[in-house]
PyMOL Python script that loads the backbone (N, CA, C, O; Angstrom):
from pymol import cmd

cmd.read_pdbstr("""\
ATOM      1  N   MET A   1       0.881  -1.212   0.050  1.00  0.00           N
ATOM      2  CA  MET A   1      -0.107  -0.030  -0.017  1.00  0.00           C
ATOM      3  C   MET A   1       0.921   1.268  -0.064  1.00  0.00           C
ATOM      4  O   MET A   1       0.458   2.352   0.289  1.00  0.00           O
ATOM      5  N   THR A   2       2.146   1.200  -0.441  1.00  0.00           N
ATOM      6  CA  THR A   2       2.801   2.311  -0.623  1.00  0.00           C
ATOM      7  C   THR A   2       2.621   3.242  -1.870  1.00  0.00           C
ATOM      8  O   THR A   2       2.974   4.422  -1.874  1.00  0.00           O
ATOM      9  N   GLU A   3       2.108   2.675  -2.800  1.00  0.00           N
ATOM     10  CA  GLU A   3       2.011   3.385  -4.000  1.00  0.00           C
ATOM     11  C   GLU A   3       1.050   4.622  -3.932  1.00  0.00           C
ATOM     12  O   GLU A   3       1.384   5.565  -4.651  1.00  0.00           O
ATOM     13  N   PRO A   4       0.035   4.755  -3.266  1.00  0.00           N
ATOM     14  CA  PRO A   4      -0.763   6.002  -3.037  1.00  0.00           C
ATOM     15  C   PRO A   4      -0.461   6.883  -2.206  1.00  0.00           C
ATOM     16  O   PRO A   4      -1.088   7.936  -2.090  1.00  0.00           O
ATOM     17  N   LEU A   5       0.756   6.493  -1.374  1.00  0.00           N
ATOM     18  CA  LEU A   5       1.093   7.477  -0.174  1.00  0.00           C
ATOM     19  C   LEU A   5       1.471   8.895  -0.661  1.00  0.00           C
ATOM     20  O   LEU A   5       1.271   9.852   0.087  1.00  0.00           O
ATOM     21  N   GLY A   6       2.014   9.065  -1.900  1.00  0.00           N
ATOM     22  CA  GLY A   6       2.334  10.312  -2.364  1.00  0.00           C
ATOM     23  C   GLY A   6       1.342  11.002  -3.209  1.00  0.00           C
ATOM     24  O   GLY A   6       1.606  12.036  -3.822  1.00  0.00           O
ATOM     25  N   GLN A   7       0.107  10.366  -3.231  1.00  0.00           N
ATOM     26  CA  GLN A   7      -0.974  11.144  -3.928  1.00  0.00           C
ATOM     27  C   GLN A   7      -1.883  11.930  -3.180  1.00  0.00           C
ATOM     28  O   GLN A   7      -2.074  11.675  -1.990  1.00  0.00           O
ATOM     29  N   HIS A   8      -2.497  12.912  -3.788  1.00  0.00           N
ATOM     30  CA  HIS A   8      -3.373  13.883  -3.011  1.00  0.00           C
ATOM     31  C   HIS A   8      -4.767  13.186  -3.028  1.00  0.00           C
ATOM     32  O   HIS A   8      -5.265  12.671  -4.029  1.00  0.00           O
ATOM     33  N   PHE A   9      -5.324  13.237  -1.805  1.00  0.00           N
ATOM     34  CA  PHE A   9      -6.703  12.593  -1.709  1.00  0.00           C
ATOM     35  C   PHE A   9      -7.462  13.769  -0.757  1.00  0.00           C
ATOM     36  O   PHE A   9      -6.907  14.422   0.127  1.00  0.00           O
ATOM     37  N   GLN A  10      -8.738  13.854  -1.131  1.00  0.00           N
ATOM     38  CA  GLN A  10      -9.482  14.782  -0.319  1.00  0.00           C
ATOM     39  C   GLN A  10      -9.958  14.116   0.961  1.00  0.00           C
ATOM     40  O   GLN A  10     -10.033  14.754   2.011  1.00  0.00           O
ATOM     41  N   TYR A  11     -10.280  12.827   0.870  1.00  0.00           N
ATOM     42  CA  TYR A  11     -10.577  12.068   2.048  1.00  0.00           C
ATOM     43  C   TYR A  11      -9.907  10.900   2.138  1.00  0.00           C
ATOM     44  O   TYR A  11      -9.590  10.303   1.109  1.00  0.00           O
ATOM     45  N   VAL A  12      -9.584  10.390   3.443  1.00  0.00           N
ATOM     46  CA  VAL A  12      -9.012   8.904   3.580  1.00  0.00           C
ATOM     47  C   VAL A  12      -9.938   8.670   4.867  1.00  0.00           C
ATOM     48  O   VAL A  12      -9.996   9.371   5.877  1.00  0.00           O
ATOM     49  N   ILE A  13     -10.636   7.514   4.570  1.00  0.00           N
ATOM     50  CA  ILE A  13     -11.459   6.890   5.667  1.00  0.00           C
ATOM     51  C   ILE A  13     -11.052   5.404   6.076  1.00  0.00           C
ATOM     52  O   ILE A  13     -11.109   4.479   5.266  1.00  0.00           O
ATOM     53  N   THR A  14     -10.651   5.255   7.353  1.00  0.00           N
ATOM     54  CA  THR A  14     -10.364   3.957   7.887  1.00  0.00           C
ATOM     55  C   THR A  14     -11.728   3.369   8.445  1.00  0.00           C
ATOM     56  O   THR A  14     -12.546   4.096   9.007  1.00  0.00           O
ATOM     57  N   VAL A  15     -11.930   1.961   8.251  1.00  0.00           N
ATOM     58  CA  VAL A  15     -13.198   1.239   8.781  1.00  0.00           C
ATOM     59  C   VAL A  15     -12.986   0.416   9.710  1.00  0.00           C
ATOM     60  O   VAL A  15     -13.807  -0.476   9.926  1.00  0.00           O
ATOM     61  N   CYS A  16     -11.787   0.546  10.492  1.00  0.00           N
ATOM     62  CA  CYS A  16     -11.809  -0.351  11.761  1.00  0.00           C
ATOM     63  C   CYS A  16     -10.745   0.284  12.627  1.00  0.00           C
ATOM     64  O   CYS A  16      -9.916   1.067  12.163  1.00  0.00           O
ATOM     65  N   SER A  17     -10.791  -0.067  13.873  1.00  0.00           N
ATOM     66  CA  SER A  17      -9.771   0.432  14.950  1.00  0.00           C
ATOM     67  C   SER A  17      -8.308  -0.003  14.590  1.00  0.00           C
ATOM     68  O   SER A  17      -7.339   0.733  14.775  1.00  0.00           O
ATOM     69  N   ARG A  18      -8.242  -1.103  14.127  1.00  0.00           N
ATOM     70  CA  ARG A  18      -6.851  -1.657  13.735  1.00  0.00           C
ATOM     71  C   ARG A  18      -6.204  -0.830  12.470  1.00  0.00           C
ATOM     72  O   ARG A  18      -4.997  -0.662  12.294  1.00  0.00           O
ATOM     73  N   ALA A  19      -7.129  -0.411  11.734  1.00  0.00           N
ATOM     74  CA  ALA A  19      -6.603   0.337  10.619  1.00  0.00           C
ATOM     75  C   ALA A  19      -6.325   1.582  11.025  1.00  0.00           C
ATOM     76  O   ALA A  19      -5.446   2.255  10.486  1.00  0.00           O
ATOM     77  N   GLU A  20      -6.949   1.944  11.876  1.00  0.00           N
ATOM     78  CA  GLU A  20      -6.647   3.461  12.389  1.00  0.00           C
ATOM     79  C   GLU A  20      -5.358   3.652  12.873  1.00  0.00           C
ATOM     80  O   GLU A  20      -4.690   4.645  12.585  1.00  0.00           O
ATOM     81  N   THR A  21      -4.908   2.600  13.714  1.00  0.00           N
ATOM     82  CA  THR A  21      -3.544   2.684  14.223  1.00  0.00           C
ATOM     83  C   THR A  21      -2.484   2.065  13.310  1.00  0.00           C
ATOM     84  O   THR A  21      -1.309   2.388  13.488  1.00  0.00           O
ATOM     85  N   ASN A  22      -2.840   1.126  12.265  1.00  0.00           N
ATOM     86  CA  ASN A  22      -1.885   0.504  11.580  1.00  0.00           C
ATOM     87  C   ASN A  22      -1.644   0.955  10.164  1.00  0.00           C
ATOM     88  O   ASN A  22      -0.656   0.583   9.531  1.00  0.00           O
ATOM     89  N   CYS A  23      -2.540   1.744   9.688  1.00  0.00           N
ATOM     90  CA  CYS A  23      -2.697   2.381   8.174  1.00  0.00           C
ATOM     91  C   CYS A  23      -1.648   3.372   7.923  1.00  0.00           C
ATOM     92  O   CYS A  23      -1.608   4.231   8.803  1.00  0.00           O
ATOM     93  N   PRO A  24      -0.831   3.503   7.034  1.00  0.00           N
ATOM     94  CA  PRO A  24      -0.049   4.599   6.727  1.00  0.00           C
ATOM     95  C   PRO A  24      -0.633   5.850   6.812  1.00  0.00           C
ATOM     96  O   PRO A  24      -1.854   5.969   6.701  1.00  0.00           O
ATOM     97  N   ILE A  25       0.152   6.870   7.010  1.00  0.00           N
ATOM     98  CA  ILE A  25      -0.415   8.391   7.205  1.00  0.00           C
ATOM     99  C   ILE A  25      -0.412   8.755   5.651  1.00  0.00           C
ATOM    100  O   ILE A  25       0.501   8.369   4.920  1.00  0.00           O
ATOM    101  N   PHE A  26      -1.419   9.472   5.216  1.00  0.00           N
ATOM    102  CA  PHE A  26      -1.558   9.991   3.896  1.00  0.00           C
ATOM    103  C   PHE A  26      -1.293  11.525   4.052  1.00  0.00           C
ATOM    104  O   PHE A  26      -2.224  12.273   4.350  1.00  0.00           O
ATOM    105  N   PRO A  27      -0.120  11.960   3.866  1.00  0.00           N
ATOM    106  CA  PRO A  27       0.247  13.383   4.192  1.00  0.00           C
ATOM    107  C   PRO A  27      -0.562  14.618   3.250  1.00  0.00           C
ATOM    108  O   PRO A  27      -0.706  15.807   3.534  1.00  0.00           O
ATOM    109  N   PHE A  28      -0.913  14.045   2.329  1.00  0.00           N
ATOM    110  CA  PHE A  28      -1.840  14.947   1.391  1.00  0.00           C
ATOM    111  C   PHE A  28      -3.200  14.877   1.383  1.00  0.00           C
ATOM    112  O   PHE A  28      -3.833  15.497   0.528  1.00  0.00           O
ATOM    113  N   ALA A  29      -3.764  14.188   2.240  1.00  0.00           N
ATOM    114  CA  ALA A  29      -5.242  14.008   2.522  1.00  0.00           C
ATOM    115  C   ALA A  29      -5.802  15.110   3.374  1.00  0.00           C
ATOM    116  O   ALA A  29      -5.391  15.311   4.516  1.00  0.00           O
ATOM    117  N   LEU A  30      -6.843  15.894   2.746  1.00  0.00           N
ATOM    118  CA  LEU A  30      -7.299  17.086   3.368  1.00  0.00           C
ATOM    119  C   LEU A  30      -8.064  16.609   4.550  1.00  0.00           C
ATOM    120  O   LEU A  30      -8.028  17.282   5.580  1.00  0.00           O
ATOM    121  N   TYR A  31      -8.806  15.422   4.493  1.00  0.00           N
ATOM    122  CA  TYR A  31      -9.582  15.071   5.599  1.00  0.00           C
ATOM    123  C   TYR A  31      -9.356  13.765   5.984  1.00  0.00           C
ATOM    124  O   TYR A  31      -9.145  12.985   5.055  1.00  0.00           O
ATOM    125  N   ARG A  32      -9.344  13.297   7.157  1.00  0.00           N
ATOM    126  CA  ARG A  32      -9.093  11.854   7.559  1.00  0.00           C
ATOM    127  C   ARG A  32     -10.254  11.520   8.504  1.00  0.00           C
ATOM    128  O   ARG A  32     -10.491  12.301   9.426  1.00  0.00           O
ATOM    129  N   GLU A  33     -10.933  10.504   8.355  1.00  0.00           N
ATOM    130  CA  GLU A  33     -12.035   9.909   9.224  1.00  0.00           C
ATOM    131  C   GLU A  33     -11.764   8.481   9.670  1.00  0.00           C
ATOM    132  O   GLU A  33     -11.171   7.643   8.992  1.00  0.00           O
ATOM    133  N   SER A  34     -12.196   8.325  10.720  1.00  0.00           N
ATOM    134  CA  SER A  34     -12.348   6.794  11.217  1.00  0.00           C
ATOM    135  C   SER A  34     -13.635   6.239  11.554  1.00  0.00           C
ATOM    136  O   SER A  34     -14.353   6.754  12.411  1.00  0.00           O
ATOM    137  N   TRP A  35     -13.934   5.249  10.933  1.00  0.00           N
ATOM    138  CA  TRP A  35     -15.247   4.712  11.102  1.00  0.00           C
ATOM    139  C   TRP A  35     -15.022   3.198  11.768  1.00  0.00           C
ATOM    140  O   TRP A  35     -14.834   2.248  11.009  1.00  0.00           O
ATOM    141  N   PRO A  36     -15.046   3.020  13.125  1.00  0.00           N
ATOM    142  CA  PRO A  36     -14.536   1.933  13.680  1.00  0.00           C
ATOM    143  C   PRO A  36     -15.737   0.820  13.738  1.00  0.00           C
ATOM    144  O   PRO A  36     -16.467   0.709  14.723  1.00  0.00           O
ATOM    145  N   PHE A  37     -15.848   0.046  12.614  1.00  0.00           N
ATOM    146  CA  PHE A  37     -16.740  -0.944  12.425  1.00  0.00           C
ATOM    147  C   PHE A  37     -16.245  -2.314  12.957  1.00  0.00           C
ATOM    148  O   PHE A  37     -15.048  -2.506  12.741  1.00  0.00           O
ATOM    149  N   GLU A  38     -16.865  -3.259  13.571  1.00  0.00           N
ATOM    150  CA  GLU A  38     -16.462  -4.369  13.842  1.00  0.00           C
ATOM    151  C   GLU A  38     -15.764  -5.175  12.846  1.00  0.00           C
ATOM    152  O   GLU A  38     -16.356  -5.299  11.774  1.00  0.00           O
ATOM    153  N   ASP A  39     -14.510  -5.810  12.981  1.00  0.00           N
ATOM    154  CA  ASP A  39     -14.058  -6.626  12.101  1.00  0.00           C
ATOM    155  C   ASP A  39     -14.892  -7.994  11.951  1.00  0.00           C
ATOM    156  O   ASP A  39     -15.048  -8.719  12.934  1.00  0.00           O
ATOM    157  N   PRO A  40     -15.394  -8.307  10.761  1.00  0.00           N
ATOM    158  CA  PRO A  40     -16.148  -9.400  10.741  1.00  0.00           C
ATOM    159  C   PRO A  40     -15.477 -10.568  10.797  1.00  0.00           C
ATOM    160  O   PRO A  40     -15.958 -11.574  11.319  1.00  0.00           O
ATOM    161  N   ALA A  41     -14.122 -10.511  10.172  1.00  0.00           N
ATOM    162  CA  ALA A  41     -13.291 -11.807  10.263  1.00  0.00           C
ATOM    163  C   ALA A  41     -12.803 -12.229  11.652  1.00  0.00           C
ATOM    164  O   ALA A  41     -12.503 -13.387  11.943  1.00  0.00           O
ATOM    165  N   ALA A  42     -12.758 -11.264  12.414  1.00  0.00           N
ATOM    166  CA  ALA A  42     -12.433 -11.627  13.917  1.00  0.00           C
ATOM    167  C   ALA A  42     -13.754 -12.045  14.760  1.00  0.00           C
ATOM    168  O   ALA A  42     -13.669 -12.805  15.724  1.00  0.00           O
ATOM    169  N   ALA A  43     -14.987 -11.486  14.319  1.00  0.00           N
ATOM    170  CA  ALA A  43     -16.093 -11.552  15.215  1.00  0.00           C
ATOM    171  C   ALA A  43     -16.735 -12.789  14.825  1.00  0.00           C
ATOM    172  O   ALA A  43     -17.167 -13.527  15.711  1.00  0.00           O
ATOM    173  N   ALA A  44     -16.857 -13.123  13.532  1.00  0.00           N
ATOM    174  CA  ALA A  44     -17.804 -14.126  12.986  1.00  0.00           C
ATOM    175  C   ALA A  44     -17.383 -15.524  13.461  1.00  0.00           C
ATOM    176  O   ALA A  44     -16.235 -15.927  13.274  1.00  0.00           O
ATOM    177  N   GLN A  45     -18.317 -16.257  14.075  1.00  0.00           N
ATOM    178  CA  GLN A  45     -17.969 -17.482  14.662  1.00  0.00           C
ATOM    179  C   GLN A  45     -19.299 -18.380  14.199  1.00  0.00           C
ATOM    180  O   GLN A  45     -20.353 -17.885  13.799  1.00  0.00           O
ATOM    181  N   GLY A  46     -19.054 -19.645  14.323  1.00  0.00           N
ATOM    182  CA  GLY A  46     -20.299 -20.628  14.157  1.00  0.00           C
ATOM    183  C   GLY A  46     -20.308 -21.199  12.964  1.00  0.00           C
ATOM    184  O   GLY A  46     -19.247 -21.394  12.370  1.00  0.00           O
ATOM    185  N   SER A  47     -21.398 -21.519  12.485  1.00  0.00           N
ATOM    186  CA  SER A  47     -21.544 -22.118  11.050  1.00  0.00           C
ATOM    187  C   SER A  47     -21.257 -21.233   9.959  1.00  0.00           C
ATOM    188  O   SER A  47     -21.152 -20.041  10.249  1.00  0.00           O
ATOM    189  N   GLU A  48     -21.103 -21.590   8.712  1.00  0.00           N
ATOM    190  CA  GLU A  48     -20.927 -20.802   7.583  1.00  0.00           C
ATOM    191  C   GLU A  48     -21.944 -19.858   7.484  1.00  0.00           C
ATOM    192  O   GLU A  48     -21.683 -18.683   7.228  1.00  0.00           O
ATOM    193  N   ASP A  49     -23.103 -20.267   7.665  1.00  0.00           N
ATOM    194  CA  ASP A  49     -24.396 -19.173   7.575  1.00  0.00           C
ATOM    195  C   ASP A  49     -24.243 -18.252   8.841  1.00  0.00           C
ATOM    196  O   ASP A  49     -24.560 -17.074   8.676  1.00  0.00           O
ATOM    197  N   GLU A  50     -23.841 -18.599   9.958  1.00  0.00           N
ATOM    198  CA  GLU A  50     -23.765 -17.525  11.000  1.00  0.00           C
ATOM    199  C   GLU A  50     -22.624 -16.637  10.784  1.00  0.00           C
ATOM    200  O   GLU A  50     -22.726 -15.486  11.207  1.00  0.00           O
ATOM    201  N   ARG A  51     -21.410 -17.048  10.110  1.00  0.00           N
ATOM    202  CA  ARG A  51     -20.437 -16.254   9.866  1.00  0.00           C
ATOM    203  C   ARG A  51     -20.832 -15.188   8.677  1.00  0.00           C
ATOM    204  O   ARG A  51     -20.482 -14.010   8.752  1.00  0.00           O
ATOM    205  N   LEU A  52     -21.510 -15.652   7.691  1.00  0.00           N
ATOM    206  CA  LEU A  52     -21.929 -14.837   6.623  1.00  0.00           C
ATOM    207  C   LEU A  52     -22.965 -13.838   7.196  1.00  0.00           C
ATOM    208  O   LEU A  52     -22.957 -12.679   6.782  1.00  0.00           O
ATOM    209  N   THR A  53     -23.798 -14.214   8.070  1.00  0.00           N
ATOM    210  CA  THR A  53     -24.625 -13.243   8.681  1.00  0.00           C
ATOM    211  C   THR A  53     -23.935 -11.981   9.312  1.00  0.00           C
ATOM    212  O   THR A  53     -24.283 -10.814   9.135  1.00  0.00           O
ATOM    213  N   VAL A  54     -22.951 -12.405  10.037  1.00  0.00           N
ATOM    214  CA  VAL A  54     -21.946 -11.234  10.537  1.00  0.00           C
ATOM    215  C   VAL A  54     -21.404 -10.353   9.476  1.00  0.00           C
ATOM    216  O   VAL A  54     -21.435  -9.125   9.556  1.00  0.00           O
ATOM    217  N   PHE A  55     -20.912 -11.007   8.491  1.00  0.00           N
ATOM    218  CA  PHE A  55     -20.251 -10.207   7.354  1.00  0.00           C
ATOM    219  C   PHE A  55     -21.249  -9.450   6.819  1.00  0.00           C
ATOM    220  O   PHE A  55     -20.983  -8.261   6.642  1.00  0.00           O
ATOM    221  N   ARG A  56     -22.598  -9.939   6.445  1.00  0.00           N
ATOM    222  CA  ARG A  56     -23.539  -9.145   5.863  1.00  0.00           C
ATOM    223  C   ARG A  56     -24.086  -8.058   6.786  1.00  0.00           C
ATOM    224  O   ARG A  56     -24.670  -7.097   6.285  1.00  0.00           O
ATOM    225  N   ARG A  57     -23.946  -8.145   7.952  1.00  0.00           N
ATOM    226  CA  ARG A  57     -24.412  -7.099   8.893  1.00  0.00           C
ATOM    227  C   ARG A  57     -23.344  -6.037   8.786  1.00  0.00           C
ATOM    228  O   ARG A  57     -23.715  -4.883   8.571  1.00  0.00           O
ATOM    229  N   VAL A  58     -22.160  -6.282   8.903  1.00  0.00           N
ATOM    230  CA  VAL A  58     -21.167  -5.294   8.950  1.00  0.00           C
ATOM    231  C   VAL A  58     -21.156  -4.463   7.420  1.00  0.00           C
ATOM    232  O   VAL A  58     -20.989  -3.247   7.319  1.00  0.00           O
ATOM    233  N   ARG A  59     -21.334  -5.244   6.465  1.00  0.00           N
ATOM    234  CA  ARG A  59     -21.337  -4.743   5.027  1.00  0.00           C
ATOM    235  C   ARG A  59     -22.543  -3.683   5.152  1.00  0.00           C
ATOM    236  O   ARG A  59     -22.389  -2.542   4.716  1.00  0.00           O
ATOM    237  N   ASP A  60     -23.671  -4.061   5.720  1.00  0.00           N
ATOM    238  CA  ASP A  60     -24.926  -3.175   5.588  1.00  0.00           C
ATOM    239  C   ASP A  60     -24.724  -1.971   6.511  1.00  0.00           C
ATOM    240  O   ASP A  60     -25.254  -0.902   6.206  1.00  0.00           O
ATOM    241  N   GLU A  61     -23.992  -2.083   7.613  1.00  0.00           N
ATOM    242  CA  GLU A  61     -23.576  -0.972   8.488  1.00  0.00           C
ATOM    243  C   GLU A  61     -22.610  -0.056   7.677  1.00  0.00           C
ATOM    244  O   GLU A  61     -22.859   1.149   7.683  1.00  0.00           O
ATOM    245  N   ILE A  62     -21.526  -0.513   6.974  1.00  0.00           N
ATOM    246  CA  ILE A  62     -20.763   0.350   6.216  1.00  0.00           C
ATOM    247  C   ILE A  62     -21.581   0.987   5.124  1.00  0.00           C
ATOM    248  O   ILE A  62     -21.274   2.123   4.762  1.00  0.00           O
ATOM    249  N   ASP A  63     -22.598   0.358   4.564  1.00  0.00           N
ATOM    250  CA  ASP A  63     -23.263   0.893   3.397  1.00  0.00           C
ATOM    251  C   ASP A  63     -24.155   2.111   3.839  1.00  0.00           C
ATOM    252  O   ASP A  63     -24.263   3.174   3.229  1.00  0.00           O
ATOM    253  N   ARG A  64     -24.712   1.792   4.898  1.00  0.00           N
ATOM    254  CA  ARG A  64     -25.569   2.983   5.604  1.00  0.00           C
ATOM    255  C   ARG A  64     -24.832   4.136   6.008  1.00  0.00           C
ATOM    256  O   ARG A  64     -25.321   5.259   5.883  1.00  0.00           O
ATOM    257  N   LYS A  65     -23.530   3.919   6.551  1.00  0.00           N
ATOM    258  CA  LYS A  65     -22.734   5.049   7.003  1.00  0.00           C
ATOM    259  C   LYS A  65     -22.171   5.823   5.686  1.00  0.00           C
ATOM    260  O   LYS A  65     -22.103   7.052   5.670  1.00  0.00           O
ATOM    261  N   ILE A  66     -21.840   5.152   4.766  1.00  0.00           N
ATOM    262  CA  ILE A  66     -21.431   5.701   3.405  1.00  0.00           C
ATOM    263  C   ILE A  66     -22.566   6.496   2.820  1.00  0.00           C
ATOM    264  O   ILE A  66     -22.213   7.552   2.297  1.00  0.00           O
ATOM    265  N   GLN A  67     -23.823   6.228   2.793  1.00  0.00           N
ATOM    266  CA  GLN A  67     -25.001   6.808   2.164  1.00  0.00           C
ATOM    267  C   GLN A  67     -25.222   8.346   3.082  1.00  0.00           C
ATOM    268  O   GLN A  67     -25.334   9.478   2.612  1.00  0.00           O
ATOM    269  N   VAL A  68     -25.233   7.963   4.367  1.00  0.00           N
ATOM    270  CA  VAL A  68     -25.260   9.356   5.311  1.00  0.00           C
ATOM    271  C   VAL A  68     -24.092  10.140   5.082  1.00  0.00           C
ATOM    272  O   VAL A  68     -24.221  11.363   5.021  1.00  0.00           O
ATOM    273  N   TRP A  69     -22.913   9.587   4.938  1.00  0.00           N
ATOM    274  CA  TRP A  69     -21.680  10.332   4.735  1.00  0.00           C
ATOM    275  C   TRP A  69     -22.066  11.087   3.279  1.00  0.00           C
ATOM    276  O   TRP A  69     -22.226  12.307   3.279  1.00  0.00           O
ATOM    277  N   LEU A  70     -22.162  10.557   2.433  1.00  0.00           N
ATOM    278  CA  LEU A  70     -22.386  11.117   1.025  1.00  0.00           C
ATOM    279  C   LEU A  70     -23.373  12.315   0.997  1.00  0.00           C
ATOM    280  O   LEU A  70     -23.211  13.325   0.313  1.00  0.00           O
ATOM    281  N   SER A  71     -24.423  12.072   1.834  1.00  0.00           N
ATOM    282  CA  SER A  71     -25.523  13.196   1.823  1.00  0.00           C
ATOM    283  C   SER A  71     -24.965  14.334   2.461  1.00  0.00           C
ATOM    284  O   SER A  71     -25.640  15.361   2.409  1.00  0.00           O
ATOM    285  N   GLY A  72     -23.754  14.373   3.117  1.00  0.00           N
ATOM    286  CA  GLY A  72     -23.406  15.588   3.891  1.00  0.00           C
ATOM    287  C   GLY A  72     -22.089  16.103   3.390  1.00  0.00           C
ATOM    288  O   GLY A  72     -21.576  17.092   3.913  1.00  0.00           O
ATOM    289  N   VAL A  73     -21.502  15.435   2.348  1.00  0.00           N
ATOM    290  CA  VAL A  73     -20.265  16.009   1.860  1.00  0.00           C
ATOM    291  C   VAL A  73     -20.435  16.990   0.605  1.00  0.00           C
ATOM    292  O   VAL A  73     -21.128  16.825  -0.399  1.00  0.00           O
ATOM    293  N   LYS A  74     -19.678  17.959   0.921  1.00  0.00           N
ATOM    294  CA  LYS A  74     -19.780  19.213   0.145  1.00  0.00           C
ATOM    295  C   LYS A  74     -18.666  18.965  -0.959  1.00  0.00           C
ATOM    296  O   LYS A  74     -17.498  18.831  -0.594  1.00  0.00           O
ATOM    297  N   THR A  75     -19.004  18.903  -2.286  1.00  0.00           N
ATOM    298  CA  THR A  75     -17.901  18.821  -3.281  1.00  0.00           C
ATOM    299  C   THR A  75     -17.368  20.044  -3.795  1.00  0.00           C
ATOM    300  O   THR A  75     -16.455  20.021  -4.620  1.00  0.00           O
TER     301      THR A  75
END
""", "prot")
cmd.dss("prot")
cmd.show_as("cartoon", "prot")
cmd.util.cbc("prot")
cmd.orient("prot")
């Protein structure tokens, strides 16, 4: 993930606590946000269907957050 480090971004958004602390810094990002969603790979347990349910729930939470965020972003 070193290629984009020198590029300019308006927004950099991390989506888990681990990414917030371990992701590289993007010095040319105008805005940086952290959306700490549950990591489904760590949280999902049980049968395949039960694990899939966790992944889908987190996916849907991220989708809702994106939709709300996009409605407030000024371009």
